[in-house]
C-alpha positions as a Markdown table, in Angstrom:
| # | Residue | x | y | z |
|---|---|---|---|---|
| 1 | Met | 39.0 | 0.0 | 143.5 |
| 2 | Val | 37.2 | 2.5 | 146.1 |
| 3 | Ala | 35.6 | 1.4 | 149.2 |
| 4 | Glu | 32.2 | 1.6 | 148.8 |
| 5 | Phe | 31.2 | 2.9 | 151.7 |
| 6 | Ser | 33.4 | 5.2 | 154.1 |
| 7 | Ile | 32.9 | 6.5 | 157.4 |
| 8 | Leu | 32.1 | 10.4 | 157.8 |
| 9 | Tyr | 33.8 | 12.4 | 160.5 |
| 10 | Val | 32.6 | 15.6 | 161.8 |
| 11 | Thr | 33.4 | 17.7 | 164.9 |
| 12 | Phe | 30.8 | 20.2 | 166.2 |
| 13 | Pro | 31.0 | 22.8 | 169.2 |
| 14 | Asn | 27.9 | 21.1 | 171.0 |
| 15 | Ile | 25.2 | 18.3 | 170.7 |
| 16 | Glu | 22.0 | 20.4 | 168.8 |
| 17 | Met | 24.5 | 20.8 | 166.1 |
| 18 | Gly | 25.4 | 17.6 | 165.8 |
| 19 | Arg | 22.0 | 16.1 | 165.8 |
| 20 | Lys | 20.5 | 19.1 | 163.5 |
| 21 | Ile | 22.9 | 17.8 | 160.7 |
| 22 | Ala | 22.7 | 14.5 | 161.4 |
| 23 | His | 19.1 | 14.5 | 161.1 |
| 24 | Glu | 19.7 | 16.8 | 158.0 |
| 25 | Leu | 21.9 | 13.7 | 156.5 |
| 26 | Leu | 19.5 | 11.0 | 157.8 |
| 27 | Glu | 16.1 | 12.3 | 156.0 |
| 28 | Lys | 17.9 | 13.0 | 152.7 |
| 29 | Arg | 19.3 | 9.3 | 153.0 |
| 30 | Leu | 23.1 | 10.7 | 152.5 |
| 31 | Ala | 24.4 | 8.9 | 155.9 |
| 32 | Ser | 22.5 | 6.0 | 158.4 |
| 33 | Phe | 24.1 | 4.7 | 161.3 |
| 34 | Ile | 25.3 | 7.9 | 162.9 |
| 35 | Asn | 27.2 | 8.2 | 166.3 |
| 36 | Leu | 26.9 | 11.2 | 168.1 |
| 37 | Ile | 30.2 | 11.1 | 170.7 |
| 38 | Pro | 29.9 | 14.0 | 173.5 |
| 39 | Ser | 32.5 | 15.5 | 175.1 |
| 40 | Met | 35.7 | 15.0 | 172.9 |
| 41 | Met | 38.5 | 16.6 | 173.8 |
| 42 | Thr | 40.5 | 18.5 | 170.8 |
| 43 | Ile | 43.8 | 20.2 | 171.1 |
| 44 | Tyr | 44.6 | 22.1 | 167.9 |
| 45 | His | 46.9 | 25.3 | 166.7 |
| 46 | Glu | 44.8 | 28.3 | 166.7 |
| 47 | Glu | 46.4 | 30.6 | 163.8 |
| 48 | Lys | 45.0 | 34.3 | 164.7 |
| 49 | Asp | 47.2 | 34.1 | 168.6 |
| 50 | Asn | 49.7 | 31.6 | 167.3 |
| 51 | Lys | 48.8 | 29.6 | 170.3 |
| 52 | Ile | 48.1 | 25.8 | 171.3 |
| 53 | Lys | 44.6 | 25.6 | 172.3 |
| 54 | Gln | 42.9 | 22.7 | 174.3 |
| 55 | Gln | 39.5 | 21.7 | 176.0 |
| 56 | His | 39.8 | 22.0 | 179.9 |
| 57 | Leu | 38.1 | 22.3 | 182.8 |
| 58 | Asn | 36.9 | 25.2 | 185.1 |
| 59 | Glu | 36.5 | 25.5 | 188.9 |
| 60 | Gln | 32.8 | 24.5 | 188.7 |
| 61 | Asp | 33.7 | 21.2 | 186.7 |
| 62 | Glu | 32.6 | 21.9 | 183.3 |
| 63 | Gln | 33.9 | 21.5 | 180.2 |
| 64 | Ile | 35.2 | 24.3 | 178.0 |
| 65 | Asp | 35.8 | 24.2 | 174.5 |
| 66 | Ala | 34.6 | 20.2 | 174.4 |
| 67 | Glu | 33.2 | 19.1 | 171.1 |
| 68 | Ile | 30.9 | 16.4 | 169.8 |
| 69 | Leu | 32.6 | 13.9 | 167.1 |
| 70 | Met | 29.9 | 12.7 | 164.7 |
| 71 | Met | 30.4 | 9.5 | 162.9 |
| 72 | Ala | 28.1 | 8.8 | 159.7 |
| 73 | Lys | 28.3 | 5.6 | 157.5 |
| 74 | Ile | 27.9 | 7.2 | 153.8 |
| 75 | Arg | 28.0 | 5.6 | 150.2 |
| 76 | Ser | 31.5 | 6.8 | 149.0 |
| 77 | Thr | 31.0 | 8.1 | 145.6 |
| 78 | Leu | 28.5 | 11.1 | 147.3 |
| 79 | Ala | 31.6 | 11.7 | 150.0 |
| 80 | Lys | 32.4 | 15.0 | 147.8 |
| 81 | Asn | 29.1 | 16.3 | 147.8 |
| 82 | Ile | 28.3 | 15.4 | 151.2 |
| 83 | Leu | 31.5 | 17.2 | 152.7 |
| 84 | Glu | 30.3 | 20.0 | 150.5 |
| 85 | Met | 26.8 | 20.3 | 152.3 |
| 86 | Val | 27.9 | 19.6 | 155.7 |
| 87 | Asp | 30.7 | 22.3 | 155.3 |
| 88 | Arg | 27.8 | 24.7 | 154.3 |
| 89 | Leu | 25.6 | 24.0 | 157.5 |
| 90 | His | 28.4 | 23.9 | 159.7 |
| 91 | Pro | 29.2 | 27.0 | 162.3 |
| 92 | Tyr | 32.6 | 26.7 | 162.4 |
| 93 | Asp | 35.1 | 28.8 | 159.7 |
| 94 | Leu | 37.5 | 25.9 | 159.6 |
| 95 | Pro | 35.2 | 22.7 | 160.1 |
| 96 | Glu | 37.3 | 19.5 | 160.8 |
| 97 | Met | 35.7 | 16.9 | 158.8 |
| 98 | Tyr | 36.9 | 13.9 | 156.9 |
| 99 | Thr | 36.2 | 10.6 | 155.4 |
| 100 | Val | 37.7 | 7.1 | 155.7 |
| 101 | Pro | 37.0 | 4.1 | 153.8 |
| 102 | Ile | 35.3 | 1.0 | 154.8 |
| 103 | Asp | 37.6 | -1.8 | 153.5 |
| 104 | Gln | 35.5 | -5.1 | 155.6 |
| 105 | Met | 32.2 | -4.9 | 157.2 |
| 106 | Asn | 29.5 | -7.7 | 157.9 |
| 107 | Ser | 27.2 | -8.6 | 155.1 |
| 108 | Thr | 23.9 | -7.8 | 157.1 |
| 109 | Leu | 25.3 | -3.7 | 157.8 |
| 110 | Arg | 26.6 | -4.0 | 153.7 |
| 111 | Lys | 23.4 | -4.9 | 152.8 |
| 112 | Tyr | 21.2 | -2.5 | 155.0 |
| 113 | Leu | 23.2 | 0.2 | 153.9 |
| 114 | Asp | 22.9 | -0.6 | 150.1 |
| 115 | Asp | 19.3 | -0.6 | 150.7 |
| 116 | Asn | 18.4 | 2.4 | 152.8 |
| 117 | Leu | 21.2 | 5.0 | 151.5 |
| 118 | Ala | 20.7 | 7.4 | 148.7 |
| 119 | Asn | 22.6 | 6.8 | 145.3 |
| 120 | Asn | 22.9 | 10.4 | 144.5 |
| 121 | Ile | 22.2 | 14.1 | 146.2 |
């Protein structure tokens, strides 16, 4: 049985882009309870120069290559379409985004999500 709701995880290069896409999802009622978590360290393999990259601090203690993580609660049946929409809006060539099913949640939140999320796109 497929979980009724999932968590959509997406990374963004900055808070402005995260907010923009979060608002787009909220306005269309495709997501709810969106969390934007700032200053996440990302370590990844970059294809073009075959090196491992990671966030670091420069001499002024400013974060370089820090990312934002968005966690949004969505209806599982709409996950494929939501991922396609976010992919079109995302500035990265290879955005990191995926969903994780929610197996359990409290009944108050379940009712809120069911009442407030769209049933189709």
